[in-house]
C-alpha positions in Angstrom: 0.0 0.0 0.0 1.3 3.4 -0.9 1.9 5.9 1.8 -0.6 8.8 1.9 2.4 11.1 1.7 3.3 9.7 -1.7 3.3 12.4 -4.4 0.4 12.1 -6.9 2.3 12.4 -10.2 4.8 9.5 -9.4 3.0 6.6 -7.8 1.5 5.2 -11.1 4.8 5.2 -13.1 6.0 1.8 -12.0 2.6 0.2 -12.4 2.2 1.3 -16.1 5.8 0.2 -16.8 5.1 -3.2 -15.5 1.9 -3.6 -17.5 3.7 -2.6 -20.7 6.4 -5.2 -20.3 3.8 -7.9 -20.0 3.6 -8.1 -16.3 6.9 -9.9 -16.0 7.6 -8.4 -12.6 4.1 -8.1 -11.3 4.7 -10.8 -8.8 7.0 -8.4 -6.8 4.2 -7.2 -4.6 6.4 -5.3 -2.2 7.8 -3.1 -4.9 4.9 -2.8 -7.4 1.7 -3.4 -5.6 -0.2 -0.1 -6.2 -3.7 -1.4 -6.2 -4.5 0.8 -3.3 -2.7 3.9 -4.6 -4.6 7.1 -4.1 -2.4 9.3 -6.4 -1.0 8.8 -9.9 2.1 10.3 -11.4 1.6 13.2 -13.9 3.6 11.4 -16.7 4.7 7.9 -17.5 8.5 7.1 -17.7 10.0 5.8 -20.8 10.9 2.2 -21.0 14.3 1.8 -22.6 16.3 -1.3 -22.1 18.6 -0.6 -19.2 20.0 -2.7 -16.2 18.7 -2.9 -12.7 19.7 0.0 -10.4 23.0 -0.5 -8.5 23.6 1.3 -5.2 26.8 3.3 -5.2 26.1 4.5 -1.6 23.9 2.8 0.9 22.5 4.4 4.1 24.5 3.6 7.2 23.5 3.2 10.8 23.4 6.4 12.8 22.9 7.6 16.3 21.0 10.6 17.5 23.1 12.6 20.0 21.0 14.6 22.3 18.4 16.4 20.0 20.4 16.6 16.8 18.8 14.8 13.9 20.8 12.4 11.7 21.1 12.4 7.9 20.6 9.3 5.8 21.9 9.2 2.2 21.9 6.8 -0.6 23.1 6.9 -4.3 22.1 4.5 -7.2 22.7 4.2 -11.0 20.9 3.9 -13.3 17.8 5.0 -11.4 14.8 6.8 -12.6 13.5 7.2 -9.1 14.8 6.7 -5.6 12.9 6.9 -2.3 13.4 6.0 1.4 11.1 3.6 3.3 11.3 3.7 7.1 9.8 1.0 9.3 7.7 -0.2 6.3 6.3 3.2 5.4 7.3 5.4 2.5 8.9 8.7 3.5 7.0 11.8 2.1 8.5 13.1 -1.1 8.8 16.5 0.4 11.2 15.1 3.1 13.6 13.9 0.4 16.4 16.0 -1.0 17.2 14.6 -4.5 20.2 15.3 -6.7 20.6 13.9 -10.2 23.8 13.7 -12.3 25.1 11.9 -15.3 27.9 9.4 -15.2 30.5 10.5 -17.8 31.9 7.0 -18.2 28.7 5.1 -18.7 26.3 7.8 -19.6 23.8 6.5 -17.1 21.7 8.7 -14.8 23.0 8.8 -11.1 20.4 9.7 -8.5 21.3 10.7 -4.9 18.7 11.3 -2.1 19.0 12.5 1.6 16.5 12.4 4.4 16.6 13.7 8.0 15.5 11.5 11.0 14.7 13.4 14.2 14.7 12.1 17.8 10.9 12.5 17.9 10.5 10.1 15.0 12.6 7.5 16.7 10.9 7.9 20.1 7.4 7.6 18.6 8.2 4.0 17.4 6.6 1.4 19.5 7.7 -2.2 19.3 10.7 -4.5 19.8 12.4 -3.6 16.6 14.7 -0.5 16.3 14.0 2.3 14.0 15.2 1.5 10.5 15.2 3.0 7.0 15.8 1.5 3.6 16.4 3.1 0.2 14.5 1.8 -2.9 15.7 2.6 -6.5 13.7 2.1 -9.8 14.8 1.7 -13.4 13.1 0.3 -16.5 14.6 -3.1 -15.6 13.1 -3.2 -12.2 13.8 -2.1 -8.5 16.6 -2.6 -6.1 16.6 -2.3 -2.3 19.5 -1.2 -0.1 20.5 -2.6 3.3 18.6 -1.4 6.3 20.2 1.5 8.2 19.2 1.6 11.9 18.8 4.9 13.7 19.2 4.7 17.5 19.3 7.3 20.3 22.8 7.5 21.7 23.5 7.6 25.6 26.1 6.7 28.2 25.3 5.9 31.8 27.2 7.6 34.7 28.1 4.6 36.9 30.7 2.0 36.0 29.7 -1.6 36.4 33.1 -2.3 37.9 35.8 0.1 38.8 39.5 -0.7 39.3 40.7 -1.1 42.9 44.0 0.1 44.3 46.4 -2.5 45.7 50.0 -3.2 46.8 52.0 -5.7 44.9 55.5 -7.1 45.1 58.1 -6.3 42.6 57.9 -8.3 39.3 54.4 -9.6 40.2 51.7 -9.7 37.6 48.9 -7.2 38.2 45.3 -7.2 37.0 43.2 -4.1 37.1 39.6 -4.7 36.1 37.2 -2.2 34.5 33.6 -2.6 33.3 32.4 0.6 31.6 28.9 2.1 32.0 26.1 0.9 29.8 25.8 3.0 26.6 24.7 3.2 23.0 26.9 2.8 21.2 29.0 0.6 23.4 31.7 2.7 25.2 35.3 2.5 24.2 37.8 2.2 27.1 41.2 3.9 27.6 43.5 3.5 30.6 45.4 6.5 32.1 48.6 6.3 34.2 49.0 9.5 36.1 46.7 11.1 33.5 48.8 9.9 30.6 47.1 7.5 28.1 48.6 4.0 28.2 49.6 2.7 24.8 50.4 -1.0 24.8 52.2 -0.7 21.5 54.7 1.7 23.1 55.2 -0.3 26.3 54.8 -4.0 25.9 54.7 -4.5 29.7 51.0 -3.3 29.5 48.2 -5.4 27.9 44.5 -4.3 27.6 42.2 -7.3 27.2 39.1 -7.7 25.2 37.1 -7.2 28.4 38.8 -3.8 28.9 41.0 -5.1 31.8 44.6 -3.7 32.2 47.3 -6.3 32.8 50.8 -5.4 34.0 52.9 -8.4 33.1 55.7 -7.6 35.6 55.3 -4.9 38.1 58.2 -2.4 38.1 58.9 0.4 40.6 58.1 2.9 37.9 54.6 1.3 37.7 53.8 2.8 41.1 51.1 5.3 40.0 47.5 6.3 39.9 45.5 4.4 37.3 42.1 5.6 35.9 39.7 3.8 33.5 38.1 6.2 30.9 34.9 5.2 29.0 33.7 7.2 26.0 31.3 7.2 23.1 29.6 9.8 20.8 27.6 11.1 23.7 30.0 11.6 26.6 33.1 10.5 28.5 33.2 8.9 31.9 36.1 8.5 34.4 36.3 5.8 37.0 37.7 6.4 40.5 41.4 6.4 40.7 43.2 3.2 41.7 46.5 3.6 43.4 49.0 0.9 42.6 52.0 0.6 45.0 54.8 -1.7 43.9 56.8 -2.5 47.1 60.1 -4.2 47.5 60.7 -6.5 50.5 64.2 -6.1 52.0 66.9 -8.6 51.5 70.1 -9.1 53.4 73.4 -8.2 52.0 76.4 -10.5 52.3 78.1 -10.8 55.7 81.0 -8.5 56.2 84.3 -10.0 57.2 84.8 -10.8 60.9 86.1 -7.8 62.8 89.3 -8.0 64.7 89.1 -9.3 68.3 88.2 -6.4 70.5 90.4 -7.6 73.3 94.1 -7.0 72.8 94.8 -9.7 75.3 92.8 -12.7 76.3 89.1 -13.4 75.6 87.0 -11.0 73.6 84.5 -10.7 70.8 84.5 -10.8 67.1 81.6 -9.3 65.1 80.3 -9.3 61.6 77.3 -7.4 60.2 75.0 -7.3 57.3 72.6 -4.7 56.1 69.0 -4.9 54.7 70.1 -3.3 51.5 69.9 -6.2 49.0 67.4 -4.8 48.1 66.5 -2.0 50.5 62.8 -2.1 51.6 60.7 0.3 49.6 57.1 1.5 49.7 56.3 -0.4 52.8 58.0 -3.6 51.9 58.8 -6.1 54.7 62.1 -5.6 56.6 64.6 -8.4 56.6 64.1 -11.2 59.1 66.9 -12.2 61.4 69.7 -10.4 63.3 71.7 -7.8 61.5 74.9 -8.9 63.3 76.6 -12.0 64.6 79.1 -12.2 67.4 81.4 -15.0 68.5 84.1 -15.2 71.1 87.7 -15.0 70.3 91.0 -15.3 72.1 93.9 -13.0 71.4 97.3 -14.3 72.4 98.7 -11.9 75.0 102.0 -10.3 74.1 104.9 -11.6 76.2 107.8 -9.4 76.7 111.2 -11.0 76.6 113.4 -11.5 79.7 117.1 -12.1 80.2 118.4 -15.4 81.5 121.0 -15.4 84.2 124.5 -14.4 83.3 126.7 -17.3 82.2 130.0 -17.9 84.0 132.9 -15.6 83.2 135.2 -16.9 80.6 138.9 -17.5 81.1 141.1 -14.5 81.2 142.3 -13.8 77.7 145.5 -12.4 76.3 143.9 -9.0 76.3 143.6 -9.1 80.1 139.7 -9.3 79.8 137.1 -12.0 80.3 133.4 -11.9 79.2 130.1 -13.5 80.0 126.8 -13.7 78.1 123.1 -14.0 78.6 120.1 -14.7 76.3 116.6 -13.2 75.9 114.9 -16.5 76.6 113.4 -16.1 80.1 110.9 -15.9 78.5 111.5 -15.3 74.8 109.4 -12.5 73.3 106.2 -13.8 71.8 103.1 -12.4 70.1 104.5 -9.0 69.5 106.1 -8.6 72.9 109.0 -6.3 73.5 112.5 -7.6 73.1 114.9 -7.5 76.0 116.6 -4.2 76.6 120.3 -4.2 77.5 123.5 -5.9 76.3 123.7 -9.5 75.5 127.4 -9.7 76.4 129.5 -8.1 79.1 133.3 -7.9 79.5 135.7 -6.4 82.0 139.3 -6.6 83.1 140.1 -9.9 84.6 143.2 -8.8 86.6 141.7 -5.8 88.3 144.2 -3.7 86.6 147.1 -6.1 87.0 147.7 -7.6 83.6 150.3 -10.3 82.8 151.5 -8.2 80.0 154.7 -6.3 80.6 154.2 -2.8 81.8 156.0 0.2 80.5 159.2 1.2 82.4 158.4 3.4 85.4 154.7 2.4 85.7 154.8 -0.7 87.9 155.7 1.2 91.1 152.8 3.6 90.7 150.3 0.8 90.1 151.3 -1.1 93.2 151.3 2.0 95.4 147.7 2.8 94.3 146.5 -0.7 95.1 147.9 -0.5 98.6 146.3 2.9 99.4 142.9 1.6 98.1 143.1 -1.5 100.3 143.9 0.6 103.5 140.9 2.9 102.8 138.5 -0.1 102.5 139.7 -1.5 105.9 139.1 1.8 107.7 135.6 2.2 106.2 134.6 -1.3 107.2 135.7 -0.7 110.8 133.6 2.6 111.0 130.5 0.9 109.6 130.8 -2.0 112.1 131.1 0.4 115.1 128.0 2.3 114.1 126.0 -0.8 113.6 127.0 -2.2 117.1 126.1 1.0 118.9 122.7 1.2 117.1 121.9 -2.4 118.0 122.6 -1.9 121.7 120.3 1.2 121.8 117.3 -0.7 120.4 118.0 -4.1 121.9 114.7 -4.2 123.9 112.4 -2.4 121.4 111.7 -5.2 118.9 108.4 -6.5 120.4 105.3 -4.7 119.1 102.8 -3.7 121.7 99.4 -5.4 121.3 97.5 -2.2 121.1 99.8 -0.9 118.4 99.3 -4.1 116.4 95.5 -3.7 116.7 95.5 0.0 115.9 97.8 0.0 113.0 96.5 -3.2 111.4 99.8 -5.2 112.2 102.2 -2.7 110.8 105.7 -4.2 110.9 108.3 -2.1 112.8 109.2 -0.8 116.2 106.7 0.7 118.6 107.2 4.4 119.1 105.1 6.7 121.2 103.1 9.4 119.3 104.8 12.7 118.6 103.6 15.6 120.6 103.0 17.6 117.4 100.9 15.0 115.8 97.3 16.4 115.4 95.8 12.9 115.3 97.3 10.9 118.2 96.3 7.2 118.4 93.3 6.6 120.6 91.5 3.4 121.4 88.2 4.7 120.2 89.4 6.1 116.9 88.7 4.1 113.7 91.7 2.4 112.1 93.3 3.9 109.0 92.1 1.6 106.3 94.2 3.3 103.7 97.4 2.0 105.1 99.0 -1.1 103.7 98.5 -4.2 105.7 101.3 -6.6 106.3 101.4 -10.3 105.5 101.5 -13.0 108.2 102.2 -16.6 107.5 103.0 -19.1 110.3 104.4 -17.5 113.4 104.1 -13.7 113.2 107.1 -11.6 114.1 107.2 -8.0 114.9 109.7 -7.4 112.1 109.7 -8.9 108.6 112.1 -11.7 108.3 113.7 -10.2 105.2 114.6 -7.0 107.1 116.1 -8.3 110.2 116.9 -11.9 110.8 118.8 -11.6 114.1 118.6 -14.6 116.5 117.1 -12.7 119.4 113.7 -12.1 117.7 110.7 -13.0 119.8 107.8 -14.8 118.0 104.5 -13.0 118.7 102.6 -16.2 118.8 104.5 -17.1 122.0 104.1 -13.7 123.6 101.5 -13.4 126.4 100.3 -10.2 124.8 98.3 -11.9 122.1 97.1 -15.0 123.9 93.7 -13.6 124.9 92.9 -12.2 121.4 90.8 -14.8 119.5 90.0 -12.6 116.6 90.7 -9.2 115.0 87.9 -6.6 114.5 88.2 -4.0 111.7 85.9 -1.0 111.6 84.4 -0.1 108.2 82.9 3.3 107.4 80.9 4.2 104.3 78.7 7.1 103.2 75.6 5.9 104.8 76.1 3.4 107.6 78.7 2.3 110.1 79.3 -1.5 110.2 81.8 -3.8 111.7 83.1 -7.0 110.3 84.6 -9.9 112.3 87.7 -11.2 110.5 88.7 -14.6 111.9 92.4 -14.8 112.2 93.9 -18.3 112.7 97.4 -17.3 113.4 98.7 -20.9 113.7 97.3 -22.0 110.4 99.3 -19.5 108.3 96.6 -19.2 105.6 95.3 -15.7 106.3 96.0 -12.8 104.0 94.5 -9.4 104.7 94.5 -6.9 101.8 94.7 -3.2 102.3 91.4 -1.3 101.9 91.0 1.9 100.0 88.4 4.5 100.8 87.0 4.4 97.2 87.0 0.7 96.8 90.5 -0.5 95.9 92.5 -3.4 97.3 96.0 -3.7 98.4 99.0 -2.6 96.4 100.2 -6.1 96.3 97.4 -7.0 94.0 97.6 -3.9 91.8 93.9 -3.7 91.0 92.9 -0.5 89.2 91.5 2.1 91.5 88.0 3.6 90.8 87.9 7.4 90.5 84.1 7.9 90.2 82.8 10.6 92.4 80.3 9.6 95.1 77.0 11.6 95.3 75.1 11.6 98.6 72.4 9.0 98.4 73.7 7.5 95.1 76.4 5.3 96.5 77.3 2.8 99.1 80.2 0.5 100.0 81.2 -2.1 102.5 84.1 -4.4 103.2 83.2 -8.0 102.2 85.0 -11.3 102.5 84.3 -14.9 101.8 80.9 -14.8 103.7 79.6 -12.4 101.1 76.9 -9.7 101.6 74.6 -7.3 99.9 74.9 -3.6 98.9 71.8 -1.6 98.5 71.3 2.1 97.6 68.1 3.1 99.5 65.1 4.3 97.5 66.6 3.6 94.1 65.9 -0.1 93.5 69.7 -0.7 92.8 71.5 -3.5 94.7 74.4 -5.8 94.4 74.3 -9.3 95.9 77.7 -11.0 96.6 76.9 -14.7 97.4 79.0 -16.6 99.9 82.2 -18.0 98.4 82.4 -15.3 95.8 85.5 -13.8 97.4 88.4 -16.2 98.0 89.0 -17.4 101.5 91.1 -15.0 103.5 90.7 -12.0 101.3 88.7 -8.9 102.0 87.7 -6.1 99.6 85.9 -2.8 100.0 83.2 -3.1 97.4 81.2 -0.2 96.2 78.0 0.5 94.3 77.5 3.9 92.5 74.7 5.3 90.4 76.3 7.5 87.8 74.7 10.9 87.3 73.3 11.6 83.8 75.3 14.8 83.4 78.6 13.1 84.3 78.6 10.0 82.1 78.0 9.1 78.5 74.8 7.3 77.7 74.9 3.7 76.3 72.2 4.3 73.7 72.9 4.8 70.0 70.6 5.1 67.0 67.0 4.3 67.8 67.9 2.8 71.2 66.6 4.3 74.5 68.0 4.1 78.0 65.8 2.0 80.3 67.8 1.9 83.5 70.2 4.0 85.5 73.9 3.6 84.7 75.4 1.8 87.6 79.1 1.1 88.5 80.1 -1.7 90.9 83.6 -2.6 91.8 86.4 -2.7 92.3 86.8 -3.7 88.6 89.2 -6.4 87.8 88.4 -8.5 90.8 88.7 -12.3 90.4 85.3 -13.8 91.5 84.8 -17.4 92.3 81.1 -17.3 91.3 78.7 -14.8 89.8 77.3 -11.8 91.7 73.8 -10.4 91.0 73.3 -6.8 90.1 69.7 -5.6 90.3 68.6 -2.6 88.1 65.2 -1.0 87.8 63.9 -0.4 84.3 61.0 1.4 82.6 60.2 -0.9 79.7 56.5 -1.8 79.3 56.5 -5.6 79.1 52.9 -6.6 79.6 52.1 -7.0 75.9 51.4 -10.5 74.6 53.9 -10.2 71.8 57.5 -9.0 72.4 58.0 -5.5 71.1 61.4 -4.8 72.7 64.9 -5.7 71.8 66.7 -5.4 75.1 70.5 -5.2 75.3 72.8 -5.0 78.3 75.9 -2.8 77.7 79.1 -2.2 79.7 81.5 0.7 79.6 85.2 0.0 78.8 88.0 1.8 80.5 88.3 4.1 77.5 84.7 5.2 78.0 83.2 3.4 75.0 80.1 1.2 75.4 80.0 -2.4 74.3 77.2 -4.9 74.1 77.3 -7.7 76.6 74.2 -9.6 75.6 70.9 -9.2 73.9 67.9 -10.8 75.6 66.8 -13.9 73.7 70.1 -14.2 71.8 72.3 -15.8 74.4 74.9 -18.3 73.5 77.3 -20.5 75.4 79.9 -17.7 75.2 77.6 -15.1 76.8 79.4 -13.8 79.9 76.1 -12.9 81.7 72.6 -14.0 82.3 69.7 -11.4 82.6 66.5 -12.3 84.4 63.8 -9.9 83.3 60.9 -8.8 85.5 58.2 -6.2 84.9 59.9 -3.4 86.8 63.5 -4.6 87.2 66.1 -6.9 85.9 68.7 -9.1 87.7 72.1 -9.6 86.0 74.3 -12.5 86.9 77.9 -11.5 86.1 81.4 -12.4 86.9 83.1 -9.1 85.9 82.4 -6.0 87.8 82.2 -2.7 86.0 79.7 -0.1 84.7 76.5 -1.4 83.2 73.2 -0.1 81.7 70.1 -1.5 80.0 69.0 -0.1 76.7 66.1 -1.1 74.3 64.8 -0.7 70.8 61.5 -1.2 69.2 61.0 -4.6 67.6 59.0 -4.3 64.4 56.2 -4.3 63.5 54.8 -3.2 66.9 56.2 0.0 68.5 57.6 -0.4 72.0 56.3 1.6 75.0 58.1 3.1 78.0 56.6 3.6 81.4 56.9 7.2 82.5 55.8 9.1 85.6 54.2 12.6 85.8 55.0 14.5 89.0 53.4 17.9 89.8 55.3 20.3 92.1 54.5 23.7 93.5 56.3 26.1 95.8 56.1 25.0 99.4 56.3 28.4 101.0 53.3 30.8 101.0 53.1 32.9 97.8 53.8 36.6 98.7 53.8 37.9 95.1 51.3 37.9 92.3 53.2 35.3 90.3 52.8 31.6 90.9 54.3 28.7 89.0 53.6 25.0 88.7 56.2 22.5 87.5 55.3 19.1 86.0 58.1 16.6 85.4 58.2 13.7 82.9 60.5 11.0 84.3 61.2 7.3 83.9 59.0 5.1 86.0 61.9 4.0 88.2 62.6 4.6 91.9 65.9 6.2 91.1 64.4 8.8 88.7 61.7 9.8 91.2 64.2 10.1 94.0 66.3 12.3 91.8 63.4 14.7 91.1 62.4 14.8 94.8 66.0 15.8 95.8 66.0 18.4 93.1 62.7 20.0 94.1 63.7 19.8 97.7 66.7 22.0 96.9 64.4 24.4 94.9 61.8 24.7 97.7 59.2 22.7 95.9 56.7 20.2 97.2 54.9 17.3 95.5 51.2 18.1 95.3 49.9 14.5 94.7 51.1 11.0 93.9 52.8 10.7 90.5 50.6 9.5 87.7 51.8 6.8 85.2 51.9 7.4 81.5 52.7 4.9 78.7 54.8 6.6 76.1 54.9 5.0 72.7 57.7 4.9 70.1 55.6 6.8 67.6 57.6 9.9 67.0 54.8 12.0 68.6 55.6 14.7 71.1 54.3 15.0 74.7 51.7 17.9 74.9 51.0 19.7 78.2 48.1 22.2 78.6 46.3 24.0 81.4 42.5 24.4 81.5 39.6 25.7 83.6 41.5 28.5 85.2 39.2 31.0 87.0 39.8 33.9 84.6 38.2 36.4 87.0 41.1 35.9 89.4 43.9 34.3 87.5 45.5 34.4 84.0 48.1 32.3 82.3 51.3 33.8 81.0 51.6 31.1 78.4 51.1 32.7 75.0 50.4 29.4 73.2 47.6 27.0 74.0 49.9 24.2 75.0 53.6 23.3 75.5 55.3 20.3 74.0 58.3 18.2 75.0 59.9 16.8 71.8 59.6 13.1 71.4 63.4 12.5 71.0 64.2 14.2 74.3 62.0 11.8 76.1 62.8 8.6 74.1 66.6 9.1 74.1 66.8 9.9 77.8 69.7 12.3 77.1 68.2 15.1 79.1 67.3 14.7 82.7 65.0 15.6 84.3 62.5 16.9 81.7 59.8 19.3 82.9 57.5 22.2 81.9 56.5 25.2 83.9 53.1 26.9 83.9 53.5 30.5 85.0 50.3 32.1 86.4 49.4 35.6 87.7 46.6 36.3 90.1 44.6 39.5 90.0 45.4 40.6 93.6 47.2 39.5 96.7 43.8 38.7 98.3 43.3 35.7 95.9 44.4 32.6 97.7 42.6 29.7 96.1 43.7 28.1 92.8 41.7 25.5 90.9 42.6 24.2 87.5 43.2 21.1 85.4 46.5 20.2 83.8 46.3 17.8 80.9 49.3 15.8 79.8 49.1 13.4 76.8 51.2 12.1 73.9 49.9 13.3 70.6 47.7 10.5 69.3 48.5 8.5 72.4 47.6 8.1 76.1 47.3 10.9 78.7 46.6 12.0 82.3 44.8 14.8 83.9 45.7 16.5 87.2 42.8 18.1 89.2 44.4 20.9 91.2 42.9 22.6 94.2 45.3 24.4 96.5 45.6 27.3 98.8 48.7 29.2 97.9 48.8 31.3 101.1 49.5 28.2 103.2 52.6 26.2 103.7 52.1 23.0 101.8 52.9 19.8 103.7 55.5 17.5 102.2 54.0 14.8 100.1 56.8 12.4 99.3 55.7 8.8 98.9 58.4 6.2 98.4 58.6 5.1 94.8 57.6 1.7 93.8 60.2 -0.9 94.6 62.3 1.7 96.5 61.5 0.9 100.1 64.2 2.2 102.5 66.4 -0.8 103.0 69.7 -0.7 104.9 72.5 0.2 102.6 74.6 -2.9 103.3 74.4 -6.3 104.9 77.5 -8.3 105.7 77.9 -12.0 106.2 75.0 -14.4 106.8 72.6 -11.6 107.8 72.5 -10.5 104.1 70.8 -13.8 103.0 67.4 -15.2 103.8 68.4 -18.8 103.1 70.7 -20.2 105.8 74.0 -21.7 104.6 73.2 -25.2 105.9 69.9 -25.4 103.9 71.6 -24.0 100.8 74.3 -26.7 100.9 71.8 -29.5 101.3 69.6 -28.2 98.5 72.7 -28.0 96.2 73.8 -31.5 97.2 70.3 -32.8 96.4 69.8 -31.0 93.0 73.2 -30.5 91.4 73.6 -34.0 90.2 71.6 -34.7 87.0 68.6 -36.9 87.4 67.2 -39.3 84.8 63.7 -38.2 85.6 64.6 -34.6 85.3 64.0 -33.9 89.0 67.2 -31.8 89.4 68.2 -28.2 89.2 66.6 -27.8 85.8 63.1 -28.5 87.3 63.9 -26.0 90.1 64.8 -23.4 87.4 61.5 -24.1 85.7 59.5 -23.8 88.9 61.2 -20.5 89.9 60.8 -19.1 86.3 64.6 -19.0 85.7 64.6 -21.3 82.7 64.9 -18.9 79.8 68.5 -20.0 79.0 69.5 -23.1 81.0 72.9 -23.5 79.3 74.2 -20.6 81.4 73.6 -22.4 84.7 74.8 -25.7 83.2 78.3 -24.3 82.8 78.6 -23.5 86.5 80.1 -25.9 89.1 76.9 -25.6 91.2 73.9 -24.7 89.0 71.6 -24.9 92.0 73.7 -22.5 94.0 73.6 -19.9 91.2 69.8 -20.4 91.0 69.5 -19.8 94.7 71.6 -16.7 94.4 69.2 -15.4 91.8 66.2 -16.3 94.0 67.8 -14.3 96.8 68.2 -11.2 94.5 64.7 -11.5 93.2 63.1 -11.7 96.6 65.3 -9.3 98.6 62.2 -7.4 99.9 59.9 -10.3 100.6 62.3 -13.3 100.7 60.2 -15.7 102.8 61.0 -19.4 102.2 57.5 -20.3 101.4 57.9 -19.8 97.6 61.1 -21.8 97.6 59.5 -24.5 99.7 56.5 -24.7 97.4 58.8 -25.3 94.4 60.7 -28.0 96.2 57.5 -29.6 97.4 56.2 -29.8 93.8 59.5 -31.5 92.8 59.0 -34.1 95.5 62.1 -33.2 97.5 60.6 -34.1 100.9 64.1 -34.6 102.5 65.0 -31.0 101.7 61.7 -29.8 103.2 62.5 -31.5 106.4 65.8 -29.7 106.6 64.1 -26.4 105.9 61.5 -27.0 108.5 64.1 -27.9 111.1 66.8 -25.3 110.3 64.8 -22.5 108.8 61.7 -20.6 109.6 59.6 -21.7 106.6 
């Protein structure tokens, strides 16, 4: 059926043509069925013999963008007529734009026609099929149809069906970034942007864009760390996905080990060390740090240099013809070894063997002079010998009865050899029975019968042995007074004169022993309240610095039998010593010196140090290291907790607030720590608030708040400082957990009554830098809040002081005080710093009696097949972190009991030890403890 829009003068032409040719094409009803035509063409076309129309240009699919119509075009030859049919209906002739031309090559007519399709026409179509148009061309031979051209409305949705996601990948790993563009018509094309630059896989073969628009990075490179964006576009619009950040990280790898360093000891046992660095490769972009220790350490032994020594001179040779004889010696006693010095001096010696009288003939006239000189020299020697003998005889008669030393002199002077002489009248310190002995004097040696004079000085036959003298018969023992900075103690020194085994060493006021032993003297200055000392012998003892938590336990048998040393314990002030920390390490304990250094100990002593490391986390976040200071002032690592070996010289028992160090070498020690990745470590701090103790008589008023380590020693140091400044503690210190997070400590004051008070602080808060607190290099740290009251009549002050670590924990002080009154002292003893006596000597220093100790050691030292020996005791007491240390000792049980004594010095009842023994089934030891002890 013809469209009603078909022009009247052209609809009949095809019908007439078909009838003239005999109806040969009448069967094509789609092209020539005009039975229902309403209009007829004005003229009939001619019917020459010509071919069917051929389309030179067919209409193409098109998209309507927004409201802009699309143009459809077709061209055919030969064609007498050409029209568009859209969705089965003819397009009105007036909507066609027709152009006609003649093909110069064939002479055929070429017709071209255009139509315009609007958005309204497309939207008015109802049905499942899209809007389409088709071009139909006529010639005398018949009709030809073009392909259908579809017209659709173009669009592009806003939301992506799937956007790329950022991620972190390891170097050289394959990466897949997925992208599903929004729904659109026509389908959107996808481009990938890397830092806003279009990715072209043809330029970089490491990139691949799949048929599903995904981006594949075949091997991730460091340069591929970037922001990636998926861009979808069609004829309507362009859409961008959210940016996906790709981070290519590099996990660290260890470099090769360096060569072993030289042995740090020039003589004897020392350490060798080698290191490696996490630089192969270096961790980048958050990659994992290398696992394992960055250094290794082994023991080494350096041969000590031995200086050469001369042998004895050989016998003189026979007198030679030159009137001389000679003798020789060799540098073989001992020979120089290991770089030692060679002997100094001559290897051979010669002299005249006739004392001037040579067998050779003398020159005429010289023999008489030689003999005369010899005679004169002989006479002078005889006269000189007679004079010396006379003087010696007269001196012996004058002092014949003065060789016996008075008993009071022997006691007062500590057995000084020599004659007794009364004190001089001009002596400002005459000897007095009540005066303490001079412990700085050198004591003599006594072996066997003791004489008033040393045998090497005078060996005359009339010496009187002091052991047979009635002066010393009633003296069973010798008592020496010992004075130190804090207490006065006396020590009984048993003297078995008949046995000949005793040996008393001289005692120095700063902790040295006798000159005969040549131990190095200690030159550390002693501060009041920071040091203590006592003279200890084989029975042992304990040194304690009150209110600091620092102590030194010297077990029985540590000092050899018959020897006595004045031992000392000193806390080094922070401003007078170098700190043991380096790099990211932090000081966790006071730096303590114990001595005298260089002592030979028969068994380990126990040094107790308080620390401020927070150890209550389930996973270890500290790397703790014990360090010692050399004589040159440098710090060296002694051991790292958890990395002990058989060559470790110490054992460290770690508790929540203190540590106990078993050591066999006295010196200067300190505990340092460092965060153990990935968790940051935490330190325990204390916040102490101080104010002036005296009534405030001016308008100005100040509050000082200290940030100190949570150790008794640090708190005692601040109390002493504020006491000298006239300050008083307002309330108990508050704890603060300070994290290794590089954030500062922030202090601020709030809720000041502004009607009566004002703060002089210009900023809103004060800060203490993180490094000052973490390194511990500045002591003590504090901030001052300066306030000013409106008038002298204002006496009440209320405010809040907030102290917290940025992005961490904090504390608040609620202050309410009367500044016109004298504040009472508020000085609580710090935790673990109870006021204990500064020293205990002998059995009184130990809670466990010696008889019980010996029976426990005898029962547990021997290995047991069932394991019921000292190892089970170590497990029961919690001392089993590194059993190999105790296994190397002659009595492992004895060392364990020493450590138990140190860990329970404040509450050392025998119940805990008895409980451990009862669990082990040692009933025989329990009977002994019940009988001999007070369990």
